[in-house]
C-alpha positions in Angstrom: 4.9 -8.3 -8.1 4.5 -5.6 -5.4 1.1 -5.1 -3.7 1.9 -2.0 -1.6 3.8 1.2 -2.0 6.7 -0.3 -0.1 8.1 -3.6 -1.5 9.5 -4.3 2.0 6.0 -4.8 3.2 5.2 -7.5 0.6 7.0 -10.2 2.5 5.7 -12.4 5.3 6.1 -10.9 8.7 6.2 -7.4 7.3 4.2 -4.8 9.2 2.7 -1.4 8.6 5.2 0.7 10.6 3.7 2.7 13.4 0.4 0.8 12.9 2.0 -2.5 13.8 -0.4 -4.5 11.6 1.4 -7.6 10.4 0.6 -9.1 6.9 -2.1 -11.7 7.4 -1.2 -15.3 6.5 -2.8 -18.6 5.9 -1.8 -19.5 9.4 -3.9 -16.7 10.7 -6.9 -18.0 8.7 -6.3 -21.6 10.1 -6.1 -20.2 13.6 -9.4 -18.4 13.1 -11.1 -21.5 11.9 -9.7 -23.5 14.9 -11.2 -20.9 17.2 -14.6 -21.5 15.6 -14.6 -25.2 15.0 -12.1 -26.7 17.4 -11.3 -30.3 16.6 -13.4 -30.2 13.4 -11.4 -27.4 11.8 -8.9 -29.7 10.1 -11.5 -31.2 7.7 -12.9 -27.7 6.9 -9.3 -26.4 6.4 -8.4 -29.2 4.0 -11.6 -28.6 2.0 -11.0 -24.9 1.7 -7.4 -25.4 0.6 -8.5 -27.9 -2.1 -11.3 -25.6 -3.4 -8.9 -22.7 -3.5 -6.2 -24.7 -5.2 -3.7 -24.0 -2.4 -1.3 -26.3 -0.5 -1.3 -24.3 2.8 2.4 -23.5 2.5 1.8 -20.2 0.5 2.8 -17.0 2.3 1.7 -14.3 0.0 -1.2 -11.9 0.3 -2.8 -13.1 -3.0 -3.1 -16.7 -1.7 -4.5 -15.4 1.6 -7.1 -13.4 -0.3 -7.9 -16.4 -2.5 -8.6 -18.6 0.5 -10.7 -15.9 2.1 -12.8 -15.6 -1.0 -13.6 -19.3 -0.8 -14.3 -19.0 2.9 -16.9 -16.3 2.0 -18.6 -18.8 -0.3 -18.8 -21.5 2.4 -21.4 -22.1 5.1 -22.5 -19.2 7.3 -20.1 -19.4 10.2 -17.1 -19.8 7.8 -18.5 -16.9 5.7 -18.4 -14.7 8.7 -14.9 -15.7 9.6 -13.9 -15.0 5.9 -15.5 -11.7 6.0 -13.5 -10.6 9.1 -10.3 -11.9 7.5 -11.1 -9.9 4.3 -11.4 -6.8 6.4 -8.0 -7.5 7.9 -6.5 -8.0 4.5 -8.0 -4.8 3.1 -6.9 -2.8 6.2 -3.3 -4.2 5.9 -3.2 -3.3 2.2 -4.5 0.2 2.8 -2.1 0.9 5.7 0.8 -0.6 3.9 0.1 1.6 0.8 0.4 4.7 3.0 3.7 6.4 2.2 6.3 5.8 4.9 6.5 9.4 5.9 2.8 9.5 6.7 3.0 6.5 9.1 
């Protein structure tokens, strides 16, 4: 199922043309958590994955958004991180939906 106007952008590593915004991944979310929690991030990561029903191996935008929604229901620092990742996802979707000739 395509999420954008260009099916080529619905794959991992795809970007938004001239905007150069790459599709966010679960690895991006994990990296963000590591930046906040350092050595304690692994426990938080595993808890979020379990609550979201994910393995951590998913690479689609829906899985990313699912994890982010659970982050936004977590404790305040994780909520803030989830909120910023939600903005990134929404921005990617909007830019990726822009017709190629307008990029």
